[in-house]
C-alpha positions in Angstrom: 14.9 12.9 -10.1 14.5 9.5 -12.2 10.8 8.0 -12.4 10.9 4.3 -11.9 8.2 1.6 -11.2 6.8 0.7 -8.4 8.8 -2.8 -8.3 12.2 -1.0 -9.2 11.7 1.1 -6.3 11.3 -1.7 -4.2 13.0 -4.3 -5.0 16.1 -2.4 -5.9 16.9 -3.0 -1.9 13.4 -4.3 -0.6 12.6 -1.3 1.1 12.8 -1.7 4.8 10.7 1.3 6.7 11.5 2.1 10.2 7.9 2.5 11.8 8.4 5.8 14.2 6.3 8.7 14.4 2.7 10.1 15.2 0.0 10.7 12.4 0.3 14.3 12.6 3.9 14.5 12.4 3.6 12.4 9.0 0.9 14.6 7.9 3.0 17.4 7.7 5.8 15.2 6.1 4.0 13.8 3.4 2.3 17.3 2.6 5.5 19.3 2.9 6.6 16.3 0.1 3.5 17.1 -2.0 1.5 14.2 -1.5 -2.2 14.8 -2.2 -4.8 12.5 -0.6 -8.6 11.8 -1.1 -10.8 12.1 1.8 -10.2 8.4 2.9 -6.7 7.9 3.0 -6.8 11.4 5.4 -9.4 9.5 7.8 -7.6 6.6 7.9 -3.7 8.3 8.7 -6.1 8.8 12.4 -7.4 5.4 13.0 -5.9 3.7 16.2 -4.2 1.4 14.1 -1.8 3.7 12.5 -0.9 5.6 15.5 0.1 2.3 17.6 2.0 0.9 14.6 3.8 4.5 14.6 4.6 4.0 18.2 6.1 0.5 18.0 9.4 2.0 16.3 10.6 -1.4 14.3 11.6 -1.8 11.2 9.5 -3.6 8.2 10.9 -4.9 4.7 8.3 -4.8 2.3 7.9 -6.1 -1.5 5.3 -5.7 -4.3 4.2 -8.3 -6.0 1.3 -9.3 -8.5 -1.5 -12.0 -7.4 -0.2 -13.6 -10.5 3.5 -13.9 -8.9 1.3 -14.9 -5.8 -0.5 -17.9 -7.7 -3.4 -16.3 -8.3 -3.3 -16.5 -12.3 -7.0 -15.4 -12.6 -6.8 -12.9 -9.7 -8.4 -13.5 -6.4 -10.7 -11.8 -3.5 -9.1 -10.6 -0.2 -9.6 -13.8 1.9 -7.9 -14.9 -0.8 -4.6 -13.0 -1.6 -4.4 -13.0 2.5 -4.1 -16.7 2.2 -1.3 -16.7 -1.1 0.7 -14.3 0.6 0.8 -16.7 3.5 1.7 -19.4 1.9 4.5 -16.8 -0.3 5.9 -16.3 3.3 5.0 -12.9 3.0 2.2 -11.1 5.5 0.2 -8.1 5.5 2.0 -4.9 6.6 1.3 -2.9 9.3 -0.9 -0.3 8.2 1.5 2.9 9.1 3.5 1.2 6.0 1.4 3.2 3.2 2.2 6.5 4.4 5.8 5.6 5.1 6.2 3.9 1.7 5.0 6.9 0.0 7.4 9.1 1.4 9.8 6.6 0.0 8.6 6.1 -3.4 8.2 9.7 -4.5 9.5 9.0 -7.3 7.0 6.5 -8.8 6.5 6.2 -12.8 3.2 8.4 -13.7 0.1 6.4 -14.5 -0.9 6.1 -17.7 -3.9 8.0 -17.2 -6.2 9.9 -14.4 -9.3 7.2 -14.4 -10.9 6.2 -11.5 -11.9 3.0 -12.3 -14.8 1.5 -10.2 -14.4 -2.1 -9.1 -11.2 -1.8 -10.7 -7.7 -1.2 -9.5 -6.4 2.3 -11.4 -4.0 2.2 -13.5 -0.4 2.6 -11.7 -1.3 1.9 -8.5 -0.1 -0.3 -6.1 -2.3 -1.2 -2.7 -0.8 -1.9 0.6 -2.2 -5.3 2.0 -2.8 -4.5 5.8 -5.2 -5.4 8.3 -8.5 -3.3 7.4 -8.6 0.2 9.0 -12.6 0.5 9.3 -14.8 -0.2 11.5 -17.4 -2.6 9.6 -16.0 -6.4 9.5 -17.7 -6.9 6.4 -15.7 -3.7 4.7 -11.7 -3.5 4.5 -10.1 0.2 4.4 -6.7 0.3 3.1 -4.4 2.3 1.1 -3.0 2.2 -2.1 -0.4 4.7 -4.0 -0.6 6.3 -7.3 1.3 9.3 -9.4 -1.2 10.9 -11.5 -0.2 14.6 -13.7 3.1 13.8 -11.5 2.0 14.2 -8.2 2.2 12.0 -6.0 -1.1 10.5 -4.2 -2.1 8.5 -1.0 -5.1 7.4 -1.4 -7.8 5.5 0.7 -9.8 1.8 -0.7 -12.5 -0.1 0.6 -13.8 -3.5 -0.5 -15.5 -6.4 0.7 -14.3 -10.3 0.8 -16.5 -11.2 -2.4 -14.7 -8.4 -4.5 -12.0 -10.0 -7.5 -9.0 -8.2 -7.6 -7.0 -8.8 -11.3 -4.4 -11.0 -12.2 -2.2 -8.3 -12.3 -2.7 -5.7 -9.5 0.2 -4.9 -7.6 0.6 -5.3 -3.9 3.0 -4.2 -1.1 3.5 -7.0 1.2 5.4 -7.4 4.2 8.9 -9.6 4.4 10.8 -11.2 6.9 13.6 -9.3 8.0 15.8 -11.6 7.7 15.4 -12.2 4.1 18.4 -11.4 1.7 
């Protein structure tokens, strides 16, 4: 298996995912592929919004971008990221994109270390911008993908609207399906 950066994995064909299935089936597929989870991700997999997404059976095209690429050279908050994405013709992904993308990108490059940094994105991580999967409107909950010690992870994260993401942090966003 060739190890590639997430940008290479996504941009090589502008990955198109099909939302279909159910959360239990998806969890079984992820486990069979050797994907590990933190407790937050395991909980988020069974949120009603994710189950609804899987029932829609529709294609979603995704791209991966840094905040700098989106016009935020000093980084930005989640509301600024959402606005910059919309200005670039992109949108948040349906919540089911993260686990499906994890299955499609098992050959993501290994993170340079296994350190989790409080208040900063871990090295080698790629977050998926989606509507929050949490119940508290003041706290965003979502997923990020990372490979640590050759093991693919689907991890849950949380932040508020005041947290400033780094300019080089990588985010997966939904692109129009009609785009080349």
